[in-house]
C-alpha positions in Angstrom: -17.0 -124.9 26.9 -15.4 -121.5 26.5 -13.9 -122.6 23.3 -17.2 -123.8 22.0 -18.8 -120.5 22.9 -16.0 -118.6 21.1 -16.3 -120.8 18.0 -20.0 -120.3 17.8 -19.6 -116.5 18.2 -16.8 -116.1 15.6 -18.3 -118.5 13.1 -22.1 -117.9 13.4 -22.3 -114.4 14.8 -19.2 -112.7 13.2 -19.3 -114.8 10.0 -15.6 -115.7 9.9 -14.5 -118.8 7.9 -14.8 -121.9 10.0 -11.1 -122.8 9.8 -10.2 -119.3 11.2 -12.9 -119.3 13.8 -11.9 -122.8 15.0 -8.2 -121.8 15.2 -9.0 -118.6 17.1 -11.1 -120.5 19.7 -8.8 -123.5 20.2 -5.4 -121.8 20.1 -5.9 -118.6 22.2 -5.4 -119.8 25.9 -4.4 -116.3 27.1 -7.3 -114.6 25.5 -9.7 -117.2 26.9 -8.3 -116.8 30.5 -8.7 -113.1 30.3 -12.3 -113.5 29.0 -13.3 -115.9 31.7 -12.1 -113.4 34.4 -14.6 -110.9 32.9 -17.6 -113.3 32.9 -19.7 -113.9 35.9 -20.8 -117.5 36.2 -22.8 -119.1 38.9 -22.0 -122.6 37.8 -19.7 -124.3 35.3 -22.7 -125.2 33.2 -23.4 -121.4 32.7 -20.0 -120.7 31.0 -21.1 -121.2 27.5 -24.2 -119.1 27.9 -22.4 -116.4 29.9 -19.6 -116.0 27.3 -22.1 -115.9 24.5 -24.1 -113.2 26.2 -20.9 -111.3 27.0 -19.5 -111.4 23.5 -22.8 -110.4 22.0 -23.0 -107.2 24.1 -19.3 -106.4 24.6 -17.5 -107.2 21.3 -13.8 -108.1 21.8 -10.9 -107.0 19.6 -10.7 -109.9 17.2 -7.0 -109.2 16.3 -5.9 -110.5 19.8 -7.2 -114.1 19.5 -6.3 -114.1 15.8 -2.7 -113.2 16.4 -2.4 -115.5 19.4 -3.8 -118.4 17.4 -1.2 -117.6 14.7 1.6 -118.4 17.1 2.4 -115.1 18.8 2.4 -114.5 22.6 0.9 -111.3 24.1 4.2 -109.5 24.4 4.8 -110.1 20.7 1.4 -109.1 19.4 0.5 -106.2 21.7 2.2 -103.7 19.4 0.6 -105.3 16.3 -3.0 -104.9 17.3 -4.6 -102.0 15.4 -5.8 -99.1 17.5 -8.6 -98.1 15.1 -10.1 -101.5 14.3 -11.9 -104.2 16.3 -13.0 -106.7 13.7 -10.9 -108.7 11.3 -13.1 -107.9 8.4 -12.3 -104.3 8.7 -8.8 -105.1 7.4 -9.8 -105.5 3.8 -7.3 -108.1 2.6 -6.1 -109.7 5.9 -8.3 -112.8 5.9 -7.9 -113.3 2.1 -4.1 -113.3 2.3 -4.3 -115.5 5.4 -6.4 -118.0 3.4 -3.8 -118.0 0.6 -1.0 -118.8 3.0 -2.9 -121.6 4.6 -3.8 -123.0 1.1 -0.1 -122.9 0.3 0.6 -125.4 3.1 1.6 -123.0 5.9 0.5 -124.1 9.4 -1.9 -121.4 10.7 0.1 -121.4 14.0 3.1 -120.1 12.1 1.4 -117.3 10.2 1.9 -114.9 13.2 5.7 -114.8 12.4 4.9 -113.7 8.9 2.5 -111.0 10.2 5.2 -109.8 12.6 8.1 -109.7 10.1 6.4 -108.9 6.9 3.0 -107.2 7.6 2.8 -105.8 4.1 2.0 -109.3 2.9 -1.5 -109.0 4.5 -2.2 -105.8 2.7 -1.7 -107.2 -0.8 -4.7 -107.0 -3.2 -6.5 -110.0 -4.6 -4.2 -112.4 -6.5 -0.9 -110.6 -5.6 0.3 -113.0 -2.9 -0.8 -116.0 -4.9 1.2 -114.8 -7.9 4.3 -114.3 -5.7 4.1 -117.8 -4.4 3.5 -119.2 -7.9 6.7 -117.4 -9.0 8.7 -119.6 -6.6 6.9 -122.7 -7.9 7.9 -121.8 -11.4 11.5 -121.8 -10.2 11.1 -125.5 -9.4 10.5 -125.3 -5.7 7.9 -127.7 -4.3 5.1 -126.6 -2.1 6.6 -128.0 1.1 9.9 -126.2 0.5 8.1 -122.9 -0.3 6.0 -123.0 2.8 9.1 -123.6 4.9 11.1 -120.8 3.2 8.2 -118.4 3.7 8.1 -119.1 7.5 11.9 -119.0 7.7 12.2 -115.7 5.8 8.9 -113.9 5.2 10.8 -111.1 3.5 11.0 -113.2 0.3 7.3 -112.3 -0.3 8.1 -108.6 -0.3 9.2 -106.9 -3.5 10.4 -109.0 -6.5 11.2 -112.7 -6.4 14.3 -113.1 -4.2 17.3 -113.2 -6.5 19.7 -114.0 -3.6 17.6 -117.0 -2.5 17.8 -118.3 -6.0 21.6 -117.8 -6.1 22.0 -119.6 -2.8 19.9 -122.6 -3.7 21.5 -122.8 -7.1 25.0 -122.8 -5.6 24.1 -125.4 -3.0 22.6 -127.6 -5.8 25.7 -127.3 -7.8 27.7 -128.6 -4.8 25.5 -131.6 -4.6 23.0 -130.5 -1.9 19.5 -131.6 -2.4 16.6 -129.3 -1.5 15.6 -131.8 1.2 19.0 -131.2 2.9 18.3 -127.4 2.8 14.9 -127.9 4.4 16.4 -130.0 7.2 18.9 -127.4 8.1 16.5 -124.4 8.1 15.0 -123.4 11.4 11.5 -121.9 11.4 12.5 -120.1 14.6 15.1 -118.1 12.6 14.7 -115.4 10.0 17.1 -115.7 7.1 18.8 -112.9 5.1 19.6 -114.6 1.8 22.0 -111.9 0.8 24.0 -112.6 3.9 23.9 -116.3 3.3 25.1 -115.7 -0.3 28.0 -113.7 1.1 29.2 -116.3 3.5 29.0 -119.0 0.9 31.1 -116.9 -1.5 33.6 -116.3 1.4 33.9 -120.0 2.2 34.3 -120.8 -1.5 37.3 -118.3 -1.6 39.2 -119.8 1.3 38.6 -123.5 0.4 41.1 -125.3 -1.9 38.4 -126.9 -4.1 34.7 -127.5 -4.3 35.0 -131.0 -2.7 36.5 -129.4 0.4 33.8 -126.7 0.4 31.1 -129.3 0.1 32.5 -131.4 2.9 32.9 -128.3 5.1 29.2 -127.2 4.6 27.9 -130.7 5.0 29.8 -131.2 8.3 29.1 -127.7 9.7 25.9 -126.3 8.1 25.6 -123.8 10.9 28.6 -121.9 9.4 26.1 -121.0 6.6 22.7 -120.9 8.2 23.2 -119.7 11.8 22.1 -116.0 11.8 22.4 -116.2 8.0 26.2 -116.7 8.3 26.8 -113.3 10.1 28.6 -114.9 13.0 30.8 -116.8 10.6 31.8 -113.5 9.0 32.4 -111.9 12.4 34.6 -114.9 13.3 36.6 -114.6 10.1 37.1 -110.8 10.6 38.2 -111.4 14.2 40.8 -114.0 13.1 42.0 -111.9 10.2 42.7 -109.0 12.4 44.9 -111.3 14.5 46.9 -112.2 11.5 45.3 -115.5 10.3 45.8 -116.3 6.7 43.2 -117.8 4.4 44.7 -121.3 4.8 44.6 -120.9 8.6 41.0 -119.8 8.4 40.1 -122.8 6.4 41.9 -125.0 8.9 39.9 -123.4 11.7 36.6 -124.1 10.0 37.7 -127.7 9.2 38.3 -128.3 12.9 35.4 -126.2 14.1 34.1 -127.1 17.6 30.7 -128.7 18.0 29.0 -125.5 19.3 27.1 -122.6 17.9 29.2 -120.1 15.9 28.0 -117.3 18.2 29.2 -119.2 21.3 32.6 -119.8 19.6 33.0 -116.1 18.9 32.0 -115.2 22.4 34.5 -117.7 23.9 37.3 -116.4 21.7 36.6 -112.8 22.6 36.6 -113.8 26.3 40.0 -115.5 25.8 41.3 -112.4 24.0 40.3 -110.1 26.8 41.9 -112.5 29.3 45.2 -112.4 27.5 45.1 -108.7 27.3 44.3 -108.5 31.1 47.4 -110.6 31.9 49.4 -108.1 29.8 50.5 -110.6 27.2 52.3 -109.1 24.2 50.3 -108.6 21.0 52.6 -110.8 19.0 52.2 -113.7 21.4 48.4 -113.2 21.4 48.4 -113.4 17.6 50.5 -116.6 17.7 48.2 -118.3 20.2 45.0 -117.5 18.2 46.5 -118.5 14.9 47.5 -121.9 16.3 44.9 -122.7 18.9 41.5 -121.0 17.9 40.0 -124.3 16.9 39.9 -125.5 20.5 39.9 -122.1 22.3 36.4 -121.5 20.7 34.9 -124.3 22.8 36.5 -123.1 26.1 34.5 -120.7 28.2 37.1 -119.2 30.5 36.4 -118.1 34.0 36.6 -114.4 34.7 40.2 -113.1 35.1 39.7 -112.1 38.8 38.4 -115.6 39.6 41.4 -117.1 37.9 43.8 -114.9 39.9 42.2 -116.2 43.1 42.0 -119.9 42.0 45.5 -120.1 40.5 47.0 -118.1 43.4 49.0 -116.1 40.8 48.8 -112.9 38.9 49.5 -111.5 35.4 53.2 -112.2 34.8 53.2 -115.7 36.2 50.0 -116.8 34.4 51.2 -115.1 31.2 54.4 -117.2 31.3 52.5 -120.4 31.9 50.2 -119.7 28.9 53.2 -118.9 26.7 54.9 -122.1 27.5 51.7 -124.2 27.1 48.5 -122.5 25.9 46.6 -125.8 26.5 46.7 -125.1 30.2 43.8 -122.8 29.5 41.6 -125.9 28.9 41.7 -126.4 32.7 40.5 -122.9 33.5 36.9 -123.1 32.1 33.6 -122.5 33.9 32.6 -125.5 36.0 36.1 -127.0 36.3 38.1 -127.3 39.5 41.2 -125.2 39.2 44.4 -126.2 41.0 46.8 -123.4 42.1 49.9 -123.0 39.9 53.1 -124.5 41.3 55.6 -122.0 42.6 58.3 -120.8 40.3 60.9 -122.6 42.4 59.0 -125.9 42.1 58.6 -125.5 38.4 62.3 -124.7 37.9 63.4 -127.6 40.1 61.3 -130.0 38.1 62.6 -128.7 34.8 66.2 -128.9 36.0 65.6 -132.5 37.2 64.1 -133.4 33.9 67.0 -131.9 32.0 69.5 -133.9 34.1 67.5 -137.1 33.5 67.8 -136.5 29.8 71.6 -136.1 30.2 71.7 -139.6 31.6 71.7 -138.9 35.4 69.7 -141.3 37.5 67.0 -139.9 39.8 67.6 -139.8 43.6 71.3 -140.6 43.4 74.3 -138.8 44.9 75.5 -138.0 41.4 72.2 -136.3 40.7 72.4 -134.3 43.9 75.9 -133.1 43.0 74.8 -132.3 39.5 71.9 -130.2 40.7 74.3 -128.1 42.7 76.8 -127.8 39.8 74.2 -126.8 37.2 73.5 -123.2 38.2 70.7 -121.4 36.4 67.0 -122.0 35.7 65.9 -125.3 34.1 64.5 -123.6 31.0 67.8 -121.7 30.5 69.9 -124.9 30.8 67.8 -126.6 28.0 68.0 -123.4 25.9 71.8 -123.3 26.2 72.1 -127.0 25.5 70.0 -126.5 22.3 72.2 -123.6 21.2 75.3 -125.9 21.2 73.5 -128.6 19.2 72.3 -125.9 16.7 76.0 -125.0 16.1 76.8 -128.4 14.7 77.6 -130.6 17.7 75.6 -133.8 18.2 73.4 -134.2 21.2 75.6 -137.0 22.5 78.7 -134.9 22.2 77.0 -132.0 24.0 75.9 -134.3 26.8 79.5 -135.5 27.3 80.8 -131.9 27.3 78.2 -130.7 29.8 78.9 -133.7 32.1 82.6 -133.0 32.0 82.2 -129.2 32.5 78.8 -128.2 33.9 79.9 -124.6 34.2 79.6 -124.3 30.4 75.8 -123.9 30.8 76.1 -121.1 33.3 76.7 -118.7 30.4 74.1 -116.9 28.4 73.2 -118.5 25.0 74.5 -115.6 22.9 77.9 -115.7 24.8 78.2 -119.4 24.2 77.3 -119.0 20.5 79.9 -116.2 20.1 82.7 -118.3 21.7 82.0 -121.4 19.5 81.8 -119.3 16.3 85.1 -117.6 17.2 87.0 -120.8 17.8 85.4 -122.7 14.8 84.7 -120.1 12.1 87.4 -117.5 12.8 90.2 -119.6 14.1 89.3 -122.8 12.2 89.4 -125.3 15.1 87.3 -128.4 14.5 84.2 -129.0 16.7 86.0 -132.1 18.0 88.4 -129.8 19.8 85.5 -128.5 21.9 84.4 -132.0 22.7 87.9 -132.9 23.8 88.3 -129.7 26.0 84.8 -128.4 26.8 86.3 -126.2 29.6 87.6 -123.9 27.0 84.2 -122.4 26.8 84.4 -121.3 30.4 87.0 -118.7 29.6 86.0 -115.2 28.5 85.9 -114.2 24.8 88.4 -111.4 25.6 90.9 -114.0 27.1 90.5 -116.1 24.0 91.1 -113.2 21.6 94.2 -112.0 23.6 95.8 -115.4 23.7 95.0 -116.5 20.2 96.0 -113.0 18.9 99.4 -113.4 20.7 99.7 -116.9 19.4 99.1 -115.8 15.8 101.8 -113.1 16.2 104.3 -115.5 17.5 103.4 -118.1 14.9 104.1 -115.5 12.1 107.6 -115.1 13.5 108.2 -118.9 13.8 108.4 -118.9 17.6 105.6 -121.4 18.3 104.4 -124.8 17.2 101.4 -124.2 14.9 99.6 -127.3 16.2 99.2 -126.3 19.8 96.0 -127.5 21.4 93.3 -125.1 22.5 93.7 -126.3 26.1 97.4 -125.5 26.1 96.8 -121.8 25.2 93.8 -121.2 27.4 94.3 -123.2 30.5 97.7 -121.7 31.5 97.6 -119.0 34.1 98.5 -115.4 33.1 102.0 -115.7 34.6 102.8 -119.0 33.0 101.4 -117.9 29.6 103.7 -114.8 29.6 106.7 -116.9 30.7 106.2 -119.7 28.2 105.0 -117.8 25.2 105.0 -114.0 25.4 108.7 -113.8 26.4 109.8 -116.0 23.4 110.3 -112.9 21.3 112.0 -109.6 22.4 109.1 -107.6 21.3 106.6 -110.0 22.7 105.8 -108.3 26.0 105.3 -104.9 24.2 102.9 -106.5 21.6 101.1 -108.4 24.3 100.4 -105.3 26.3 99.2 -103.4 23.2 96.9 -106.3 22.3 95.4 -106.4 25.8 94.7 -102.6 25.8 93.1 -102.8 22.3 90.8 -105.7 23.1 89.8 -104.4 26.5 89.0 -101.0 24.9 86.9 -102.7 22.2 85.1 -104.7 24.9 84.2 -101.5 26.8 82.9 -99.9 23.6 
């Protein structure tokens, strides 16, 4: 009944067009509620008459129901209601341009968005707005597309015909996208900046290998182009570029983009970045993680760092080490997930050592395994690293396994020390790798001992006092006393040369 009274007032008394009057009366619930509070009614049947009487003697601001019926809520239109006007007809071209928009196929309930974002449109003189709309029709756009484009980006009605809009649609058309596809992927809730959309399309074109790849990327992830007019995509690209990602890596990231909004992806990546900084991870390691794992990190919303410290029962250094070894552990630390405390360092090391011994051929829960655990001193990760160093120097994995089983102490040495000993025996002295397999214990002796003994051996060999084919084990395994008795004393000047050799090498070692 209130709607009927308002329709009668706006149409018959105020002389507004029937379509406008009907929309204002039927689509302004907030205005009607406020009006009913001001009207005194004895009975429901009096509502129509009471409202009619009230409106006739206390005219309302017609801009309020007009803007509400156009799709705006009170918080949106309060600042848009003119202070110096009460009646719509006082705004010379408002209703005329409103009629042009409706005639062009735009739903009256969506015109409020145009009024809010491009108010100048409603001040155009007769024929101006119609000519602007016709200019887009002349470009080949049908009326349905034009009406959607106007609602999505009212700014295209301001100034000259949007060149950037034309560029975007032309590029998409050249890639095989029909205008219907464009319409499906535009949101009337958004407001598009076609210059920004054009920029992101150009950027994606640069990083893709060819147009087929670009077409597939846009078709699969249209939000890369249309969400916030592509601004978040450019922010994401800038973020990744600062962390060292190349164009090919960026393209790979977009090809594997998570099924979430681009803004959420950027927010999640930023949260992850701050987390890695808070656990004091080195910048190079952070860059490495983002370059390799951003495609899934973007879909992980990590819990706050303080909460992770509590749930994982660990702090920066420990967590940092876990992430370095396996970044995918962070998948378990997201909001809503149940987080298990990290195992202690001792438990992790014991597990790694056991795994290493199993790979060497030991059987689990046997006496041999127990003896081996005691023999292999050092952390599990170090044992594997040292094993790999020996393999990298040319030995086969099977040979190294046999060497380590025969002489577990070999792996108690640092990787660089092992490497230096092998290179000295093989590259400088010319012994074959097979000699190390036959006598792996030679690697337990210090490099200084090796150099003193092989230096003495070379001196004696040059004077014809020793067999040139002596085994490595023969030279290194003898005690100091036996070595001097068996070899040093073979030449009258041997002891003197031996002492000088020891002093020189010991001095070099100290330097």
